[in-house]
C-alpha positions in Angstrom: -7.0 -47.2 -26.1 -4.7 -44.3 -25.2 -5.7 -41.0 -24.7 -3.9 -38.5 -26.1 -4.0 -35.0 -24.3 -4.2 -32.2 -27.1 -2.7 -29.3 -24.7 0.1 -31.3 -23.3 1.6 -30.4 -26.7 -0.1 -26.9 -26.7 1.8 -26.1 -23.4 5.2 -26.6 -24.7 4.3 -24.9 -27.9 3.4 -21.3 -25.8 7.1 -22.1 -24.1 8.8 -21.7 -27.0 6.8 -18.9 -28.7 5.7 -20.6 -31.6 3.5 -23.9 -33.3 4.7 -24.0 -36.3 7.0 -26.6 -35.7 4.7 -29.4 -34.9 3.6 -32.0 -37.5 0.4 -31.9 -38.6 0.0 -35.7 -39.3 -3.7 -37.0 -38.9 -3.9 -38.7 -42.5 -5.7 -41.2 -41.4 -8.6 -38.6 -41.3 -9.7 -39.5 -44.5 -13.5 -39.2 -44.7 -15.8 -38.4 -46.2 -17.5 -37.0 -43.8 -21.3 -35.9 -44.8 -21.3 -33.6 -41.4 -18.5 -31.4 -39.5 -20.4 -33.6 -36.2 -18.6 -36.6 -38.1 -15.1 -35.0 -37.8 -15.8 -34.6 -34.0 -16.7 -38.1 -33.5 -13.6 -39.3 -35.5 -11.4 -37.2 -33.4 -12.4 -38.0 -29.9 -11.5 -41.7 -31.0 -7.9 -41.1 -30.3 -8.4 -38.1 -28.1 -11.1 -39.4 -26.0 -11.3 -36.7 -23.5 -11.4 -33.7 -25.4 -14.8 -32.8 -26.3 -15.5 -33.1 -22.3 -12.8 -30.8 -21.3 -14.1 -28.3 -23.7 -18.1 -28.7 -22.5 -16.8 -27.7 -18.9 -15.6 -24.5 -20.3 -16.9 -21.4 -21.0 -16.2 -21.2 -24.2 -19.1 -24.1 -24.4 -21.4 -23.1 -21.8 -21.6 -19.7 -22.2 -22.3 -19.0 -18.6 -21.4 -19.6 -15.0 -21.8 -19.9 -11.5 -20.4 -16.6 -10.6 -20.7 -14.3 -7.4 -22.0 -10.7 -8.8 -21.4 -7.7 -6.0 -24.9 -6.9 -4.5 -26.2 -9.8 -5.8 -25.1 -12.5 -4.6 -23.8 -15.6 -6.8 -25.9 -16.3 -9.9 -25.4 -18.2 -13.2 -24.2 -15.8 -15.8 -22.2 -15.5 -19.0 -23.1 -14.6 -22.7 -26.1 -16.8 -22.9 -27.8 -14.1 -20.6 -25.7 -10.7 -20.4 -27.1 -7.7 -21.9 -24.5 -6.0 -23.9 -25.3 -2.0 -26.1 -23.8 -3.6 -28.8 -26.5 -6.8 -30.6 -28.2 -6.5 -27.4 -28.3 -10.3 -26.0 -28.0 -13.8 -27.2 -31.9 -15.1 -26.5 -33.7 -15.2 -29.7 -30.9 -14.0 -31.9 -29.2 -17.4 -31.4 -28.3 -18.3 -35.2 -26.8 -14.9 -35.0 -25.0 -15.1 -32.4 -23.4 -18.7 -31.7 -21.9 -18.4 -35.4 -18.5 -17.6 -33.0 -19.5 -20.2 -30.3 -17.2 -23.6 -30.6 -20.0 -25.6 -31.2 -22.5 -26.7 -33.7 -25.8 -26.0 -34.6 -27.4 -23.7 -31.7 -29.8 -22.5 -33.3 -32.5 -22.2 -30.0 -32.9 -23.2 -26.4 -32.8 -26.7 -27.6 -29.2 -27.5 -28.7 -27.9 -30.5 -26.8 -25.0 -29.1 -24.3 -24.4 -32.7 -23.8 -23.6 -34.1 -27.5 -20.0 -34.8 -27.5 -20.3 -34.3 -31.6 -21.5 -31.3 -31.5 -18.2 -30.1 -30.3 -16.1 -28.4 -33.1 -12.7 -29.1 -32.5 -11.8 -27.2 -36.4 -12.6 -23.5 -35.4 -9.5 -24.0 -33.1 -7.2 -26.2 -35.0 -7.4 -25.6 -38.3 -4.1 -24.8 -39.7 -5.2 -24.5 -43.3 -6.7 -20.8 -42.8 -9.5 -22.3 -45.0 -12.1 -23.0 -42.3 -15.0 -20.6 -41.9 -18.3 -20.3 -39.9 -20.6 -17.6 -41.4 -22.5 -15.2 -39.6 -25.8 -16.7 -39.1 -25.0 -20.3 -39.3 -25.3 -21.1 -35.5 -21.8 -22.0 -35.8 -22.2 -24.5 -38.8 -19.5 -24.2 -41.3 -20.1 -23.1 -45.1 -21.4 -25.8 -46.8 -23.8 -26.8 -43.4 -25.9 -23.9 -43.0 -28.4 -25.3 -45.2 -28.3 -21.6 -46.3 -28.2 -21.8 -49.6 -26.1 -18.4 -49.8 -23.9 -19.3 -47.5 -22.8 -22.6 -48.3 -22.0 -21.7 -51.8 -18.4 -22.2 -50.8 -18.3 -25.4 -48.9 -15.2 -26.3 -46.9 -13.1 -29.0 -47.3 -13.5 -31.0 -44.1 -11.8 -34.1 -45.2 -8.3 -31.3 -45.8 -8.9 -29.2 -42.4 -9.2 -32.6 -40.7 -5.9 -34.1 -42.2 -4.0 -30.7 -41.4 -5.2 -30.5 -38.1 -2.8 -28.8 -35.3 -1.8 -26.9 -32.4 -4.0 -23.2 -32.2 -2.2 -20.1 -33.7 -3.1 -16.6 -33.2 -5.4 -16.8 -36.3 -7.5 -19.2 -34.8 -8.2 -17.1 -31.8 -8.1 -13.9 -34.0 -10.9 -14.9 -36.4 -13.3 -15.0 -33.6 -12.0 -12.5 -31.2 -11.1 -9.7 -33.3 -14.8 -9.7 -34.8 -17.4 -9.7 -31.9 -20.1 -7.5 -32.5 -19.9 -8.4 -36.2 -16.8 -6.6 -37.2 -13.0 -6.1 -36.7 -12.3 -4.6 -33.9 -15.6 -3.4 -33.0 -16.1 -4.8 -29.5 -12.7 -5.0 -27.5 -10.3 -2.0 -28.7 -7.4 -3.6 -28.2 -7.7 -6.9 -30.3 -8.2 -6.2 -34.0 -7.0 -8.0 -37.2 -3.8 -6.4 -37.2 -2.9 -8.7 -34.3 -2.2 -11.4 -36.9 1.7 -10.1 -37.8 1.9 -6.9 -35.4 4.5 -4.9 -35.7 6.7 -3.8 -32.6 5.4 -0.3 -32.2 1.4 -2.2 -32.2 2.8 -4.9 -29.4 6.0 -5.2 -28.8 4.8 -8.9 -26.6 3.5 -10.3 -30.5 6.0 -8.5 -32.5 5.9 -10.9 -35.9 9.6 -10.0 -36.1 10.7 -10.1 -32.5 9.2 -12.1 -29.6 6.7 -13.4 -31.7 4.1 -14.7 -28.8 1.1 -16.9 -29.8 -1.7 -15.9 -27.4 -1.4 -19.5 -25.5 2.2 -18.2 -24.3 -0.2 -15.9 -21.8 -3.2 -17.6 -21.7 -1.6 -20.7 -20.4 -4.2 -23.7 -21.5 -5.2 -26.9 -18.9 -7.4 -29.2 -20.3 -9.1 -26.7 -23.0 -9.7 -24.8 -20.5 -8.2 -21.1 -21.5 -7.6 -18.6 -18.8 -8.6 -14.8 -19.2 -12.8 -13.5 -19.5 -14.5 -10.3 -20.6 -15.9 -8.2 -17.5 -19.2 -7.9 -19.2 -20.0 -11.6 -18.7 -17.8 -12.3 -16.2 -18.3 -10.0 -13.2 -15.5 -11.3 -11.0 -13.2 -13.5 -13.4 -11.9 -16.5 -12.0 -8.7 -16.6 -14.2 -7.6 -13.4 -14.6 -4.2 -12.5 -16.0 -1.4 -10.7 -14.8 1.8 -9.0 -16.4 3.2 -9.4 -13.3 2.5 -13.4 -13.6 5.6 -13.1 -15.8 7.7 -10.2 -14.8 7.7 -10.0 -11.3 6.4 -7.7 -8.5 9.5 -5.6 -9.2 9.5 -5.3 -12.7 11.6 -1.8 -12.7 14.4 -3.1 -10.7 17.1 -2.3 -13.3 16.0 1.7 -13.8 17.3 4.2 -12.2 14.3 5.2 -11.0 12.7 1.7 -9.7 11.7 2.5 -6.0 9.4 5.2 -7.7 8.2 3.1 -10.3 7.6 0.2 -8.3 5.7 2.0 -5.5 3.7 3.1 -8.5 3.3 -0.1 -9.4 1.2 -1.0 -6.0 -1.9 1.2 -7.3 -1.3 1.5 -10.9 -1.6 -1.3 -13.4 1.1 -1.9 -16.0 -1.2 -1.6 -18.4 -1.9 1.9 -17.7 1.8 3.5 -18.4 2.5 0.8 -20.9 -0.6 1.1 -23.4 -0.7 4.8 -23.6 -3.2 4.1 -26.8 -5.7 1.3 -28.1 -7.2 0.6 -31.4 -3.9 1.8 -32.9 -4.5 0.3 -36.2 -7.8 -0.6 -36.5 -10.5 1.8 -35.3 -12.9 0.6 -32.7 -16.1 1.2 -32.2 -17.2 3.5 -29.6 -21.0 4.1 -29.6 -24.1 2.6 -31.0 -27.5 4.5 -31.3 -30.0 2.1 -31.6 -32.9 5.1 -31.8 -31.5 6.4 -35.1 -32.2 2.6 -36.8 -35.0 2.6 -39.5 -38.5 2.1 -38.6 -40.4 2.6 -41.7 -40.3 -1.0 -43.6 -40.8 0.9 -47.0 -37.9 3.6 -46.3 -35.7 0.9 -45.3 -35.8 -0.7 -48.7 -33.5 1.9 -49.6 -30.7 0.3 -47.6 -29.2 3.5 -46.7 -25.3 3.3 -45.4 -22.8 5.9 -44.7 -19.3 5.4 -44.2 -16.9 8.4 -42.8 -13.1 7.5 -42.7 -13.4 4.0 -43.7 -15.8 3.2 -41.3 -20.0 2.6 -41.5 -21.1 5.5 -39.4 -24.6 4.4 -40.2 -26.4 1.6 -41.4 -29.9 1.8 -41.8 -31.2 -1.7 -39.9 -28.8 -0.5 -36.6 -28.3 2.9 -36.0 -26.0 5.7 -35.7 -22.3 5.0 -34.7 -19.1 6.4 -33.6 -15.5 5.2 -34.1 -11.9 6.5 -33.2 -8.3 5.0 -33.4 -5.3 5.6 -31.4 -7.9 6.2 -28.3 -6.4 7.4 -24.9 -7.9 4.9 -22.7 -10.4 6.1 -19.5 -9.1 5.1 -16.9 -10.7 3.9 -13.2 -10.0 1.9 -10.3 -10.4 -1.7 -10.5 -10.0 -4.8 -7.7 -11.0 -7.4 -10.1 -15.0 -7.5 -9.6 -17.5 -5.5 -11.3 -21.0 -5.0 -11.1 -23.4 -6.4 -13.3 -26.8 -5.2 -15.0 -28.7 -8.6 -15.0 -31.9 -9.0 -16.7 -34.8 -7.5 -15.3 -32.8 -5.2 -13.5 -34.7 -1.7 -13.4 -33.1 1.3 -14.9 -33.6 5.6 -14.4 -33.7 6.2 -18.3 -32.7 9.8 -17.0 -29.4 8.9 -16.4 -26.6 6.6 -17.7 -27.0 2.7 -17.0 -23.4 1.2 -16.2 -23.8 -2.4 -17.8 -20.2 -3.0 -15.9 -19.0 -1.0 -13.6 -15.6 -1.3 -12.5 -15.4 -1.7 -8.7 -12.9 0.3 -6.4 -11.9 3.1 -5.3 -8.8 5.4 -4.3 -9.2 4.3 0.1 -9.8 0.3 -1.7 -5.9 -1.2 -0.8 -6.9 -4.2 -3.3 -7.4 -1.2 -6.0 -5.7 -0.5 -9.5 -5.9 2.4 -11.5 -6.1 0.6 -14.9 -7.4 1.4 -18.5 -10.2 1.0 -20.3 -12.2 1.2 -23.5 -16.1 2.4 -22.3 -18.4 2.0 -25.7 -21.9 4.0 -25.2 -24.7 3.2 -26.1 -28.9 4.0 -26.8 -31.3 0.9 -26.5 -34.7 0.0 -26.2 -36.3 -0.7 -22.8 -39.6 -0.8 -21.3 -41.2 2.9 -20.1 -43.4 1.0 -18.0 -41.4 -1.4 -16.3 -38.0 0.5 -16.4 -35.7 -2.2 -17.5 -34.0 -2.7 -20.8 -35.8 -4.7 -23.3 -33.7 -7.8 -25.1 -35.2 -7.2 -29.0 -35.3 -9.9 -31.4 -33.3 -8.5 -33.7 -32.0 -11.0 -36.2 -34.3 -13.5 -38.1 -33.9 -15.1 -41.4 -35.8 -13.4 -44.7 -39.7 -12.9 -44.1 -39.5 -13.7 -40.3 -42.5 -12.3 -38.7 -40.7 -10.8 -35.5 -36.7 -9.7 -36.2 -35.9 -6.1 -36.2 -33.6 -6.8 -39.3 -36.5 -8.1 -41.0 -39.6 -5.8 -39.9 -38.4 -2.6 -38.9 -40.9 -2.9 -36.1 -39.7 -2.3 -32.4 -42.9 -3.9 -30.8 -42.7 -7.2 -32.8 -38.9 -7.6 -31.7 -39.6 -6.9 -28.0 -42.4 -9.0 -27.9 -40.2 -11.9 -29.6 -37.2 -11.4 -27.4 -39.1 -11.1 -23.9 -40.6 -13.7 -24.2 -37.2 -15.7 -24.7 -35.7 -13.7 -21.9 -39.0 -14.3 -19.7 -39.7 -10.8 -19.0 -43.7 -9.2 -19.1 -43.1 -6.3 -22.2 -46.0 -3.2 -21.6 -45.9 -2.2 -24.6 -44.2 0.9 -24.8 -40.7 1.5 -25.1 -38.2 4.3 -25.5 -34.3 4.1 -26.0 -32.2 4.7 -22.7 -28.6 5.7 -22.5 -25.8 2.6 -21.2 -22.4 2.6 -20.9 -19.6 -0.7 -21.0 -16.5 -1.1 -19.8 -13.6 -2.9 -21.6 -10.2 -3.6 -20.0 -7.3 -2.7 -22.2 -4.8 -5.8 -22.0 -3.6 -6.3 -25.6 -1.2 -3.5 -28.3 1.5 -3.3 -25.6 4.0 -0.7 -26.3 7.4 -0.5 -26.9 9.1 0.6 -23.2 10.3 3.8 -24.8 6.7 4.6 -25.8 4.9 4.2 -22.1 3.6 7.2 -20.1 6.2 9.2 -18.4 5.7 11.3 -15.5 4.3 14.3 -17.2 2.0 12.3 -19.5 -0.1 12.7 -16.0 1.0 14.6 -13.4 2.0 18.9 -12.8 1.4 19.8 -16.7 0.1 16.5 -17.8 -3.4 15.9 -18.8 -4.0 12.3 -19.4 -5.9 11.5 -16.1 -9.0 12.4 -14.7 -8.2 13.1 -11.2 -11.0 14.0 -9.6 -12.8 11.2 -11.3 -10.6 9.0 -9.7 -11.7 10.4 -5.8 -8.9 12.9 -5.9 -9.4 17.0 -5.1 -6.2 17.2 -8.1 -3.1 16.1 -9.2 -2.0 14.3 -6.0 1.8 15.5 -7.0 1.0 19.0 -6.5 -0.5 18.3 -3.1 0.4 20.1 0.1 
């Protein structure tokens, strides 16, 4: 049987900046399909290596062996990392795995070796009608087993017959909605990036360069480069602006030597992304200690909105949102610290879940822009480690916080899955996570100028970067 590599064509599509010209002729996918897994089985009749390629990536495994500074080589990823949004995947799988590239990951019994469980359609739908509900364990609408979520089932035959090269929509449908809403987590990847203006992103400008995601995230055998710093302490497939622009990108400018000298220690993004969350606000803090713990009061389902955002949700706590945010700048040498489940904390201090490594004396480090999301999350007051609570559960779940509003029950259930002892005593401690800013690149005329940072400029916190003051002013 002839083998077909899906992404051999995708690579060509990336080169021309658009996939719209490719025919999506899959008329032979007649159906009917009783389950989405049957669609995958039919896909594999022609694309027989595709599932195994996907299953070799972190899009599927949600973990990898990686070197963590100070901890050696460990198996780590989204599957077992702790964040300061909904905290952890363990015990919350049906909700968290709604964005997994697979079908039916409900608990630790999920078969990661079952090729039919690979979801081809989530990346290859070109109809815009494919939906994976928020708590459906990765199953599409119509196949979750929940009557409410299955009310409007997707048309598997129509979607399969129109399968084609991934577009920005396919990527944004998942990556802009991490954390439960538009631009909640990343800050620089929102729904507005589907058809951005030049001012929003010079590369993805819908009327200009109109880059697809694959233009930079060049895919090989379904392996898509680029990884989250929160789950990848030492990203193995980091992307750099210089991959396309070279090591001397300012050679045509009159002050090229100054600019290029700066680029040796300052990342391109630092000057060329002056603000993030330019079109859609992003969540900047989440205080779980403010969530309602009285089940009777929770029936009121109190929600407070300000400037278009929900800043209080009874079952989640208190938030802050911002837009047009000036990044936080830090030295970064390509690796980060990593809080691991069971690590002890000092609850009187901020626990940084993934602190960027590097300083001004590190020749491999550059100043880069970050979104810093702060949290206040549950920890064990006896053992002094963060708790992985079970927050999500179906109606009537006896342990889920969002059903019972009881932190003790949520902690017992969640820590059982994490394999850690829970003392029965909890409180809330401050945390922070770093999110590198790489998208929403400004047009060159809006890049930062010298005086934005130096002399009268206030953008840089020089002391936080290890300097006594503005290095331009030193004698």
